[in-house]
MINUNU-553342 format. One line per field, with one value per atom (N, C-alpha, C, O): residue number from 1; atom name; x, y, z. Coordinates in pm, 1 decimal, m for minus. Atoms other than C-alpha are relative to their C-alpha. Example, Ala and Ser with C-alpha at 12.3 -4.5 7.8 and 13.67 -1.06 7.14 Angstrom:
REM residues 2
num	[1|1|1|1|2|2|2|2]
atomo	[N|CA|C|O|N|CA|C|O]
xx	[89.0|1230.0|90.0|193.6|m82.0|1367.0|m77.0|m26.1]
yy	[m119.0|m450.0|120.0|118.1|m119.0|m106.0|109.0|219.8]
zz	[0.0|780.0|0.0|66.5|m6.0|714.0|73.0|89.9]
REM end
This chain:
REM residues 51
num	[1|1|1|1|2|2|2|2|3|3|3|3|4|4|4|4|5|5|5|5|6|6|6|6|7|7|7|7|8|8|8|8|9|9|9|9|10|10|10|10|11|11|11|11|12|12|12|12|13|13|13|13|14|14|14|14|15|15|15|15|16|16|16|16|17|17|17|17|18|18|18|18|19|19|19|19|20|20|20|20|21|21|21|21|22|22|22|22|23|23|23|23|24|24|24|24|25|25|25|25|26|26|26|26|27|27|27|27|28|28|28|28|29|29|29|29|30|30|30|30|31|31|31|31|32|32|32|32|33|33|33|33|34|34|34|34|35|35|35|35|36|36|36|36|37|37|37|37|38|38|38|38|39|39|39|39|40|40|40|40|41|41|41|41|42|42|42|42|43|43|43|43|44|44|44|44|45|45|45|45|46|46|46|46|47|47|47|47|48|48|48|48|49|49|49|49|50|50|50|50|51|51|51|51]
atomo	[N|CA|C|O|N|CA|C|O|N|CA|C|O|N|CA|C|O|N|CA|C|O|N|CA|C|O|N|CA|C|O|N|CA|C|O|N|CA|C|O|N|CA|C|O|N|CA|C|O|N|CA|C|O|N|CA|C|O|N|CA|C|O|N|CA|C|O|N|CA|C|O|N|CA|C|O|N|CA|C|O|N|CA|C|O|N|CA|C|O|N|CA|C|O|N|CA|C|O|N|CA|C|O|N|CA|C|O|N|CA|C|O|N|CA|C|O|N|CA|C|O|N|CA|C|O|N|CA|C|O|N|CA|C|O|N|CA|C|O|N|CA|C|O|N|CA|C|O|N|CA|C|O|N|CA|C|O|N|CA|C|O|N|CA|C|O|N|CA|C|O|N|CA|C|O|N|CA|C|O|N|CA|C|O|N|CA|C|O|N|CA|C|O|N|CA|C|O|N|CA|C|O|N|CA|C|O|N|CA|C|O|N|CA|C|O|N|CA|C|O|N|CA|C|O|N|CA|C|O]
xx	[m129.5|9621.8|m18.9|m126.1|5.7|9699.0|m22.6|m92.0|17.0|9717.9|m146.0|m197.6|140.0|9366.6|m90.2|m182.1|79.0|9222.8|20.8|m75.7|m29.6|9395.9|m73.2|m130.4|68.8|9254.9|m149.4|m208.6|144.3|8898.5|m33.1|m131.7|26.1|8919.7|13.6|m66.4|m24.2|9056.1|m106.9|m161.1|93.5|8825.1|m145.3|m235.0|136.8|8517.7|m55.6|m164.7|51.2|8481.7|44.1|m1.6|m56.6|8669.5|m64.6|m9.1|66.2|8423.4|6.5|m16.6|m2.0|8463.2|m83.8|m52.8|85.4|8188.9|56.1|86.5|m58.8|8316.3|m97.0|m129.6|88.0|8084.3|79.7|194.7|m64.7|8166.7|m106.0|m224.5|94.3|8008.1|m21.0|59.9|30.9|7846.6|107.8|145.1|m103.1|8106.9|129.4|196.4|m122.7|8394.8|m16.7|77.4|25.4|8233.6|15.4|70.8|m15.0|8215.3|147.0|191.0|m143.4|8582.4|71.7|160.9|m64.8|8679.2|m57.6|m3.1|60.9|8450.7|m72.0|m79.6|71.2|8254.2|m149.4|m204.0|142.0|7897.6|m88.8|m40.8|97.4|7580.6|m3.0|18.1|7.8|7543.4|m123.7|m118.7|123.6|7185.9|m58.3|m55.8|53.7|7021.7|m131.9|m162.7|130.9|6679.9|m2.4|m35.2|m11.1|6723.1|m138.1|m214.5|129.5|6423.4|12.2|m83.4|m22.0|6574.8|m94.0|m109.8|97.1|6322.1|62.7|m6.0|m68.3|6581.9|70.4|134.3|m61.9|6702.6|152.6|215.3|m145.1|7058.5|63.5|33.7|m54.4|7262.2|137.9|239.7|m127.3|7530.2|59.4|m12.5|m74.8|7795.9|68.3|64.5|m71.3|7997.2|115.8|170.9|m110.9|8260.0|133.4|149.0|m134.0|8621.2|100.6|96.2|m106.3|8918.1|125.7|179.3|m115.0|9205.0|120.1|225.0]
yy	[26.1|9711.4|m66.1|m118.3|65.7|9582.4|m149.8|m211.7|143.7|9231.2|m33.4|m136.1|23.5|9259.0|8.0|m72.7|m13.0|9376.9|m121.1|m172.8|119.0|9090.8|m120.9|m199.7|109.8|8844.7|4.4|m98.2|m13.0|8980.6|m30.5|m98.7|21.7|8977.8|m147.1|m199.0|140.7|8623.8|m90.0|m176.2|89.7|8461.8|42.8|m37.6|m49.8|8679.1|m1.3|51.0|10.8|8609.5|112.7|120.1|m100.6|8909.9|137.0|232.9|m130.8|9191.0|52.1|m21.9|m64.2|9434.0|127.7|215.6|m119.7|9690.8|98.6|61.9|m102.4|10016.3|116.3|179.1|m115.8|10278.8|129.2|136.9|m130.5|10638.9|108.0|77.6|m110.6|10980.8|40.3|9.5|m49.1|11139.3|96.5|93.6|m95.3|11415.8|m70.3|m28.0|74.5|11165.0|m70.8|m76.3|62.6|10977.2|100.7|68.5|m106.1|11304.9|33.3|49.8|m28.4|11376.8|m106.5|m75.4|111.5|11034.3|m22.8|m101.3|15.6|11064.2|m132.3|m186.0|129.0|10749.7|29.1|99.7|m28.8|10753.1|m115.4|m223.7|102.3|10562.1|m111.8|m88.8|114.1|10214.4|9.0|m23.6|m19.1|10286.8|137.1|176.7|m132.8|10629.7|m1.0|94.8|8.2|10514.0|m123.5|m232.2|112.6|10292.9|m50.1|23.0|59.2|10060.6|m112.8|m186.9|102.2|9832.7|25.5|139.6|m16.7|9769.9|58.4|123.3|m55.1|9860.8|132.5|190.9|m125.0|10165.8|m3.0|99.6|13.8|10030.5|78.6|54.2|m93.7|10295.3|m45.2|6.7|50.9|10102.3|94.1|157.9|m79.3|10283.3|m97.1|m218.6|87.4|10153.0|m68.4|m14.4|75.5|9891.3|63.5|119.6|m54.9|9999.4|m111.5|m180.0|98.2|9771.6|75.7|155.0|m77.0|9898.8|m87.4|m37.6]
zz	[62.2|m2224.8|m136.2|m166.6|130.7|m2570.6|16.1|m64.6|m23.7|m2427.2|33.4|m10.8|m35.9|m2281.7|m122.5|m137.2|122.4|m2615.0|m89.5|m145.9|79.8|m2798.3|57.5|m17.7|m66.9|m2542.8|m28.6|m62.3|26.4|m2584.9|m145.0|m173.0|143.0|m2964.3|m37.1|m114.9|33.1|m2980.7|61.5|m7.7|m67.8|m2725.9|m11.9|13.3|9.3|m2784.8|m140.7|m163.7|136.1|m3155.2|m92.1|m206.1|86.5|m3287.2|7.8|m45.9|m9.6|m3205.0|143.3|238.9|m131.0|m2918.2|m11.6|m92.0|0.1|m2850.0|103.1|216.6|m86.4|m2702.9|11.9|m88.9|m17.2|m2553.3|m11.8|31.5|11.8|m2635.5|m16.4|m30.2|12.0|m2662.4|m144.9|m232.4|134.0|m2964.5|m49.7|m167.0|41.3|m2966.3|m39.3|m133.6|35.2|m2970.1|m134.3|m213.6|129.4|m3259.9|m113.3|m218.4|101.6|m3453.7|m21.0|m134.8|10.7|m3376.8|m82.9|m161.8|70.3|m3511.3|m139.6|m217.1|132.0|m3815.2|m16.5|m127.0|2.9|m3724.2|m7.3|77.5|22.9|m3855.8|47.0|80.6|m39.0|m3768.7|m102.4|m221.4|90.9|m3915.0|m88.8|m207.4|77.2|m4022.6|34.7|151.2|m27.8|m4058.5|75.2|146.1|m64.9|m3932.2|87.3|39.8|m91.9|m3624.9|40.8|103.9|m35.0|m3584.5|101.1|124.2|m102.5|m3320.6|117.7|161.3|m108.5|m3043.8|126.6|205.4|m117.0|m2780.6|m31.2|56.3|45.2|m2982.4|15.7|42.1|m7.7|m2975.7|m113.8|m230.7|97.3|m3153.7|m47.0|m1.5|51.1|m3343.0|m102.9|m179.8|97.4|m3543.7|m96.6|m76.7|94.6|m3838.5|71.9|167.9|m58.6|m3754.5|m38.2|m146.7|22.6|m3724.8|22.7|124.8|m14.3|m3782.2|39.9|m37.5|m48.2|m3572.0|25.6|66.5]
REM end
């Protein structure tokens, strides 16, 4: 719900990570944060979105 998202954003420091598929990211036009991911855990972060 919108109330739950507001609660998470306010008490969690303002950032909410949302898992999604590669195809959905393409549909939304959201690109990778870095082209060459060197994170030891291979965490695949995308650019931040302010909604």
